[in-house]
N, CA and C atoms as an extended XYZ file, in Angstrom:
270
Properties=species:S:1:pos:R:3:atomname:S:1:resname:S:1:resid:I:1 pbc="F F F"
N         0.818       -1.187        0.000 N   MET     1
C         0.000        0.000        0.000 CA  MET     1
C         0.864        1.254        0.000 C   MET     1
N         2.114        1.110       -0.273 N   ALA     2
C         3.022        2.246       -0.255 CA  ALA     2
C         2.680        3.268       -1.324 C   ALA     2
N         2.138        2.805       -2.464 N   ASP     3
C         1.817        3.751       -3.536 CA  ASP     3
C         0.435        4.376       -3.387 C   ASP     3
N        -0.357        3.913       -2.422 N   GLY     4
C        -1.658        4.518       -2.161 CA  GLY     4
C        -2.792        4.008       -3.030 C   GLY     4
N        -2.534        3.178       -4.040 N   THR     5
C        -3.604        2.737       -4.934 CA  THR     5
C        -4.542        1.758       -4.248 C   THR     5
N        -4.004        0.825       -3.461 N   GLN     6
C        -4.882       -0.126       -2.791 CA  GLN     6
C        -5.758        0.583       -1.768 C   GLN     6
N        -5.207        1.536       -1.047 N   GLY     7
C        -5.984        2.285       -0.072 CA  GLY     7
C        -7.096        3.070       -0.740 C   GLY     7
N        -6.821        3.643       -1.908 N   GLY     8
C        -7.841        4.398       -2.640 CA  GLY     8
C        -8.957        3.506       -3.122 C   GLY     8
N        -8.629        2.298       -3.569 N   ALA     9
C        -9.658        1.359       -4.022 CA  ALA     9
C       -10.528        0.931       -2.855 C   ALA     9
N        -9.919        0.696       -1.707 N   ALA    10
C       -10.692        0.302       -0.526 CA  ALA    10
C       -11.599        1.439       -0.086 C   ALA    10
N       -11.111        2.645       -0.105 N   LEU    11
C       -11.918        3.801        0.275 CA  LEU    11
C       -13.113        3.957       -0.657 C   LEU    11
N       -12.930        3.663       -1.923 N   GLY    12
C       -14.011        3.771       -2.897 CA  GLY    12
C       -15.152        2.796       -2.654 C   GLY    12
N       -14.942        1.769       -1.843 N   ARG    13
C       -15.986        0.772       -1.555 CA  ARG    13
C       -16.713        1.040       -0.242 C   ARG    13
N       -16.350        2.118        0.446 N   VAL    14
C       -17.002        2.440        1.718 CA  VAL    14
C       -18.382        3.023        1.420 C   VAL    14
N       -19.450        2.428        1.999 N   PRO    15
C       -20.789        2.959        1.745 CA  PRO    15
C       -20.987        4.301        2.446 C   PRO    15
N       -21.752        5.168        1.806 N   VAL    16
C       -22.068        6.488        2.344 CA  VAL    16
C       -23.580        6.622        2.372 C   VAL    16
N       -24.129        7.050        3.484 N   GLU    17
C       -25.570        7.260        3.576 CA  GLU    17
C       -25.915        8.636        3.035 C   GLU    17
N       -26.870        8.664        2.113 N   ILE    18
C       -27.341        9.910        1.514 CA  ILE    18
C       -28.741       10.192        2.052 C   ILE    18
N       -28.963       11.412        2.487 N   THR    19
C       -30.271       11.846        2.954 CA  THR    19
C       -30.882       12.744        1.893 C   THR    19
N       -32.155       12.506        1.570 N   VAL    20
C       -32.864       13.331        0.596 CA  VAL    20
C       -33.873       14.183        1.351 C   VAL    20
N       -33.707       15.490        1.270 N   ALA    21
C       -34.609       16.422        1.955 CA  ALA    21
C       -35.665       16.902        0.971 C   ALA    21
N       -36.916       16.598        1.271 N   VAL    22
C       -38.018       16.997        0.389 CA  VAL    22
C       -38.675       18.292        0.843 C   VAL    22
N       -38.330       18.768        2.018 N   GLY    23
C       -38.893       20.013        2.513 CA  GLY    23
C       -38.789       20.084        4.016 C   GLY    23
N       -39.201       21.215        4.536 N   ARG    24
C       -39.166       21.432        5.981 CA  ARG    24
C       -40.536       21.894        6.444 C   ARG    24
N       -40.827       21.577        7.699 N   ALA    25
C       -42.060       22.029        8.334 CA  ALA    25
C       -41.671       22.773        9.610 C   ALA    25
N       -42.496       23.716       10.011 N   HIS    26
C       -42.210       24.513       11.201 CA  HIS    26
C       -43.445       24.585       12.100 C   HIS    26
N       -43.896       23.436       12.589 N   PRO    27
C       -45.064       23.443       13.469 CA  PRO    27
C       -44.691       23.917       14.870 C   PRO    27
N       -45.675       24.352       15.611 N   THR    28
C       -45.467       24.665       17.016 CA  THR    28
C       -45.484       23.346       17.803 C   THR    28
N       -45.044       23.389       19.031 N   VAL    29
C       -45.079       22.198       19.877 CA  VAL    29
C       -46.524       21.731       20.032 C   VAL    29
N       -47.442       22.665       20.209 N   ALA    30
C       -48.857       22.297       20.361 CA  ALA    30
C       -49.366       21.580       19.111 C   ALA    30
N       -48.968       22.055       17.922 N   GLU    31
C       -49.384       21.399       16.679 CA  GLU    31
C       -48.796       19.997       16.578 C   GLU    31
N       -47.562       19.827       17.006 N   LEU    32
C       -46.943       18.494       16.992 CA  LEU    32
C       -47.664       17.549       17.941 C   LEU    32
N       -47.998       18.030       19.116 N   LEU    33
C       -48.679       17.186       20.093 CA  LEU    33
C       -50.079       16.799       19.640 C   LEU    33
N       -50.669       17.604       18.769 N   ALA    34
C       -52.025       17.329       18.288 CA  ALA    34
C       -52.044       16.384       17.084 C   ALA    34
N       -50.884       16.051       16.532 N   LEU    35
C       -50.846       15.186       15.358 CA  LEU    35
C       -51.375       13.802       15.682 C   LEU    35
N       -52.148       13.263       14.761 N   GLU    36
C       -52.675       11.909       14.882 CA  GLU    36
C       -52.411       11.171       13.580 C   GLU    36
N       -52.704        9.900       13.580 N   ARG    37
C       -52.546        9.082       12.380 CA  ARG    37
C       -53.313        9.713       11.226 C   ARG    37
N       -52.717        9.720       10.041 N   ASP    38
C       -53.260       10.275        8.801 CA  ASP    38
C       -53.285       11.796        8.770 C   ASP    38
N       -52.707       12.451        9.771 N   ALA    39
C       -52.587       13.915        9.728 CA  ALA    39
C       -51.600       14.288        8.630 C   ALA    39
N       -51.770       15.447        8.056 N   VAL    40
C       -50.871       15.941        7.008 CA  VAL    40
C       -50.086       17.116        7.572 C   VAL    40
N       -48.773       17.029        7.475 N   LEU    41
C       -47.897       18.097        7.933 CA  LEU    41
C       -47.406       18.852        6.701 C   LEU    41
N       -47.875       20.067        6.471 N   PRO    42
C       -47.478       20.810        5.264 CA  PRO    42
C       -45.983       21.139        5.269 C   PRO    42
N       -45.361       20.988        4.114 N   LEU    43
C       -43.950       21.321        3.937 CA  LEU    43
C       -43.821       22.654        3.218 C   LEU    43
N       -42.619       23.203        3.229 N   ASP    44
C       -42.370       24.498        2.602 CA  ASP    44
C       -42.052       24.396        1.108 C   ASP    44
N       -42.251       23.215        0.508 N   ARG    45
C       -41.963       23.033       -0.921 CA  ARG    45
C       -43.149       22.385       -1.612 C   ARG    45
N       -43.178       22.575       -2.929 N   GLY    46
C       -44.210       21.957       -3.738 CA  GLY    46
C       -43.750       20.630       -4.314 C   GLY    46
N       -44.683       19.905       -4.894 N   VAL    47
C       -44.415       18.588       -5.461 CA  VAL    47
C       -43.364       18.662       -6.576 C   VAL    47
N       -43.361       19.725       -7.344 N   ASP    48
C       -42.431       19.835       -8.473 CA  ASP    48
C       -41.113       20.517       -8.121 C   ASP    48
N       -40.929       20.928       -6.867 N   ASP    49
C       -39.683       21.573       -6.462 CA  ASP    49
C       -38.559       20.550       -6.356 C   ASP    49
N       -37.330       21.022       -6.505 N   LEU    50
C       -36.169       20.155       -6.380 CA  LEU    50
C       -36.008       19.676       -4.945 C   LEU    50
N       -35.491       18.464       -4.789 N   VAL    51
C       -35.114       17.942       -3.481 CA  VAL    51
C       -33.607       18.126       -3.338 C   VAL    51
N       -33.111       18.064       -2.116 N   GLU    52
C       -31.686       18.228       -1.868 CA  GLU    52
C       -31.105       16.933       -1.321 C   GLU    52
N       -29.917       16.573       -1.780 N   LEU    53
C       -29.227       15.372       -1.321 CA  LEU    53
C       -28.058       15.781       -0.445 C   LEU    53
N       -27.960       15.146        0.729 N   TYR    54
C       -26.907       15.457        1.683 CA  TYR    54
C       -26.107       14.210        2.013 C   TYR    54
N       -24.797       14.363        2.139 N   ALA    55
C       -23.912       13.347        2.721 CA  ALA    55
C       -23.488       13.945        4.053 C   ALA    55
N       -23.988       13.392        5.142 N   GLY    56
C       -23.807       14.044        6.439 CA  GLY    56
C       -24.576       15.351        6.413 C   GLY    56
N       -23.925       16.438        6.749 N   ASP    57
C       -24.588       17.744        6.701 CA  ASP    57
C       -24.174       18.564        5.479 C   ASP    57
N       -23.491       17.926        4.538 N   ARG    58
C       -22.995       18.630        3.356 CA  ARG    58
C       -23.929       18.406        2.164 C   ARG    58
N       -24.412       19.506        1.578 N   LEU    59
C       -25.222       19.443        0.361 CA  LEU    59
C       -24.336       18.968       -0.782 C   LEU    59
N       -24.759       17.885       -1.459 N   ILE    60
C       -23.939       17.359       -2.556 CA  ILE    60
C       -24.630       17.449       -3.911 C   ILE    60
N       -25.977       17.545       -3.926 N   ALA    61
C       -26.681       17.588       -5.210 CA  ALA    61
C       -28.136       18.013       -4.999 C   ALA    61
N       -28.791       18.341       -6.108 N   ARG    62
C       -30.230       18.603       -6.135 CA  ARG    62
C       -30.818       17.782       -7.273 C   ARG    62
N       -32.096       17.467       -7.146 N   GLY    63
C       -32.722       16.696       -8.214 CA  GLY    63
C       -34.219       16.624       -8.043 C   GLY    63
N       -34.833       15.843       -8.914 N   ARG    64
C       -36.281       15.660       -8.906 CA  ARG    64
C       -36.609       14.222       -8.539 C   ARG    64
N       -37.633       14.073       -7.694 N   LEU    65
C       -38.101       12.736       -7.368 CA  LEU    65
C       -38.781       12.127       -8.579 C   LEU    65
N       -38.592       10.844       -8.772 N   GLN    66
C       -39.299       10.146       -9.839 CA  GLN    66
C       -39.503        8.697       -9.443 C   GLN    66
N       -40.588        8.132       -9.944 N   GLU    67
C       -40.850        6.720       -9.698 CA  GLU    67
C       -39.913        5.907      -10.580 C   GLU    67
N       -39.351        4.848      -10.020 N   ILE    68
C       -38.393        4.021      -10.750 CA  ILE    68
C       -39.150        2.978      -11.563 C   ILE    68
N       -38.947        2.995      -12.884 N   ASP    69
C       -39.584        2.016      -13.761 CA  ASP    69
C       -39.048        0.624      -13.461 C   ASP    69
N       -39.938       -0.372      -13.520 N   GLY    70
C       -39.534       -1.749      -13.334 CA  GLY    70
C       -39.365       -2.146      -11.886 C   GLY    70
N       -39.523       -1.241      -10.976 N   GLU    71
C       -39.431       -1.539       -9.544 CA  GLU    71
C       -40.835       -1.732       -8.993 C   GLU    71
N       -40.946       -2.308       -7.817 N   PRO    72
C       -42.271       -2.420       -7.204 CA  PRO    72
C       -42.937       -1.045       -7.134 C   PRO    72
N       -44.231       -1.025       -7.263 N   SER    73
C       -44.983        0.216       -7.291 CA  SER    73
C       -44.627        1.117       -6.116 C   SER    73
N       -44.411        2.378       -6.409 N   GLY    74
C       -44.149        3.353       -5.368 CA  GLY    74
C       -42.689        3.569       -5.041 C   GLY    74
N       -41.761        2.797       -5.630 N   ARG    75
C       -40.334        3.002       -5.348 CA  ARG    75
C       -39.880        4.293       -5.988 C   ARG    75
N       -39.153        5.098       -5.219 N   LEU    76
C       -38.694        6.394       -5.702 CA  LEU    76
C       -37.193        6.416       -5.912 C   LEU    76
N       -36.782        7.289       -6.811 N   GLY    77
C       -35.383        7.597       -7.030 CA  GLY    77
C       -35.257        9.088       -7.202 C   GLY    77
N       -34.040        9.569       -7.361 N   VAL    78
C       -33.798       10.986       -7.595 CA  VAL    78
C       -33.019       11.136       -8.887 C   VAL    78
N       -33.563       11.911       -9.818 N   CYS    79
C       -32.860       12.251      -11.051 CA  CYS    79
C       -32.088       13.538      -10.769 C   CYS    79
N       -30.764       13.460      -10.762 N   LEU    80
C       -29.947       14.615      -10.416 CA  LEU    80
C       -30.006       15.685      -11.496 C   LEU    80
N       -30.214       16.911      -11.068 N   THR    81
C       -30.228       18.051      -11.985 CA  THR    81
C       -29.037       18.965      -11.750 C   THR    81
N       -28.471       18.917      -10.547 N   GLU    82
C       -27.303       19.726      -10.198 CA  GLU    82
C       -26.423       18.912       -9.258 C   GLU    82
N       -25.121       18.963       -9.453 N   VAL    83
C       -24.173       18.353       -8.531 CA  VAL    83
C       -23.335       19.482       -7.957 C   VAL    83
N       -23.255       19.563       -6.647 N   VAL    84
C       -22.506       20.619       -5.980 CA  VAL    84
C       -21.076       20.136       -5.796 C   VAL    84
N       -20.130       20.878       -6.325 N   ARG    85
C       -18.722       20.498       -6.224 CA  ARG    85
C       -18.205       20.778       -4.813 C   ARG    85
N       -17.054       20.238       -4.499 N   ALA    86
C       -16.460       20.375       -3.170 CA  ALA    86
C       -16.279       21.846       -2.780 C   ALA    86
N       -16.091       22.731       -3.773 N   ASP    87
C       -15.905       24.153       -3.448 CA  ASP    87
C       -17.239       24.877       -3.255 C   ASP    87
N       -18.367       24.130       -3.317 N   GLY    88
C       -19.676       24.710       -3.055 CA  GLY    88
C       -20.386       25.272       -4.253 C   GLY    88
N       -19.811       25.122       -5.450 N   THR    89
C       -20.464       25.630       -6.659 CA  THR    89
C       -21.163       24.516       -7.402 C   THR    89
N       -22.095       24.887       -8.268 N   ASP    90
C       -22.841       23.903       -9.076 CA  ASP    90
C       -22.056       23.519      -10.311 C   ASP    90
């Protein structure tokens, strides 16, 4: 591993958890306590708005939700529309 290639290949196989943020809600504590099954919590985004992808707390991309063809009904994926580079630009 002196040349670093084996270490780089091993690092490339480490799984990373990606979080997809579809929106935010800002309810009061009283509103949260009143929530029941089938309640709807309104978000600050619309159905056609972009979602954000995070690795940890770092924004890495934006995209649109879409149903995945050939998968069981209701499976979602994200079609990337923007990738945020390490320097924070698109």
